[in-house]
C-alpha positions, -999 to +999 in steps of 0.1 A: +669-012-055+685-041-040+671-073-048+680-112-040+685-134-069+687-169-060+711-192-083+708-225-082+740-251-092+741-281-108+733-309-084+763-329-076+757-367-070+789-373-053+797-348-026+833-349-032+835-346-072+823-321-097+791-329-117+794-347-151+766-354-176+779-392-176+762-391-137+729-385-150+706-411-170+701-405-209+667-395-214+643-430-223+636-444-258+602-435-272+574-465-256+542-476-272+514-484-262+515-519-278+549-531-261+536-564-242+555-585-223+545-621-234+546-651-210+580-664-216+599-629-220+628-625-196+627-589-202+612-560-225+639-544-248+629-517-267+650-525-298+630-558-299+594-548-285+588-509-296+568-507-330+576-472-334+616-479-328+617-506-350+599-486-380+622-457-376+652-485-376+638-500-406+636-462-423+675-458-412+682-486-432+664-475-462+683-445-464+717-465-465+700-489-488+700-520-469+666-529-483+669-567-465+678-552-433+649-522-435+624-554-446+635-573-416+630-541-390+598-533-408+587-569-402+593-570-364+575-539-358+546-551-375+549-585-356+546-562-323+517-541-341+499-555-366+481-527-372+508-500-374+498-487-410+534-469-415+553-498-411+532-517-434+534-489-458+573-484-459+578-521-458+558-522-491+576-497-504+609-514-500+594-542-515+594-527-544+634-517-544+639-555-537+619-558-571+591-583-549+563-567-566+535-593-557+546-587-518+542-551-521+507-558-534+497-580-508+510-555-482+486-524-498+460-551-500+462-556-461+465-515-457+435-511-475+417-539-456+428-525-417+415-488-428+380-505-445+378-523-406+384-491-386+349-475-376+335-446-396+340-421-365+377-431-360+385-422-401+370-392-398+388-375-367+420-385-386+408-383-423+436-364-436+462-390-424+438-418-438+432-397-468+474-398-473+476-437-465+450-444-490+466-422-515+499-441-515+487-476-518+474-467-549+505-452-561+523-482-550+500-510-559+501-494-595+537-491-599+540-530-591+510-537-612+529-523-641+564-541-631+543-572-634+531-560-668+493-562-653+488-525-674+449-522-670+453-527-632+483-506-630+464-479-649+430-479-626+453-480-593+473-447-608+438-434-617+428-435-584+460-419-568+456-392-595+420-382-579+440-373-547+446-334-554+454-324-516+478-353-512+506-351-542+523-321-554+513-304-587+547-318-600+536-354-585+502-355-603+522-342-636+543-374-631+515-398-624+496-387-653+528-390-674+535-426-660+494-431-671+502-423-707+531-443-711+516-475-695+488-469-720+518-469-750+533-499-736+499-518-730+491-512-768+530-522-781+529-551-757+497-562-775+508-557-810+546-574-799+527-606-790+511-605-823+545-607-840+557-635-813+529-658-827+543-652-863+575-653-852+565-689-837+554-700-870+584-687-883+567-660-908+602-637-898+587-608-925+553-606-912+566-610-871+591-581-882+568-558-893+548-564-862+578-552-841+584-526-858+545-514-852+551-524-816+579-493-816+558-469-827+536-472-802+564-473-777+601-467-792+611-479-756+598-516-759+629-534-752+609-571-758+606-559-795+635-544-800+653-580-789+631-599-810+639-573-842+680-582-836+671-622-830+656-621-866+685-600-878+706-624-862+690-656-878+692-633-910+729-632-905+726-594-906+749-587-876+753-550-879+717-546-876+713-570-853+737-553-827+722-520-837+687-532-821+701-552-793+722-524-782+694-501-778 
């Protein structure tokens, strides 16, 4: 049985030339409903206005370890959509990489405030997303507080992060638990080391040395106690022991 088959050929833009991909427009960049034209704008450039585009641009810089450029891109994204939580969370993460820990804490506080202001019905409709966001702000805030030696607050935040069993993997939860345990040791070690500092200031070197060694028993990696032990050995002209502890 014969049947006619219709075959469509690529449309030629110019009748006297073969079709070329260059003759067709590229697909448009993703748009955002948050793009708004301001009175003083001459035109709207997707790279300057679309929060999603700017967030992806920041992610690109972050992967290349260009953290300052990433922060600039995330900040511009947030400027165009102040409630774009992913840009805020990624900027908080980048703040940690640049060691601006207070900036990360402030960013996490802002995210928590924005989520808290969202109507309950809307949060319930996308509960999984907001649950993941909340879990991650506790984790990042806890990490930043730990770097600032605010150990009690850091442990509180990590304890909260650890309750999100459905967000983090088993391996991640185990890592968080280890961090909580280590922070507890560092907190107690630092408290003991502080007692040694007081004795050191009074020139009671033997007593302060005992406190520093006690601090090391609680946390063998306490670099502050190691450094101060080395300093005492230096004051005693025991240079080999000084090098032994300062090199650790």
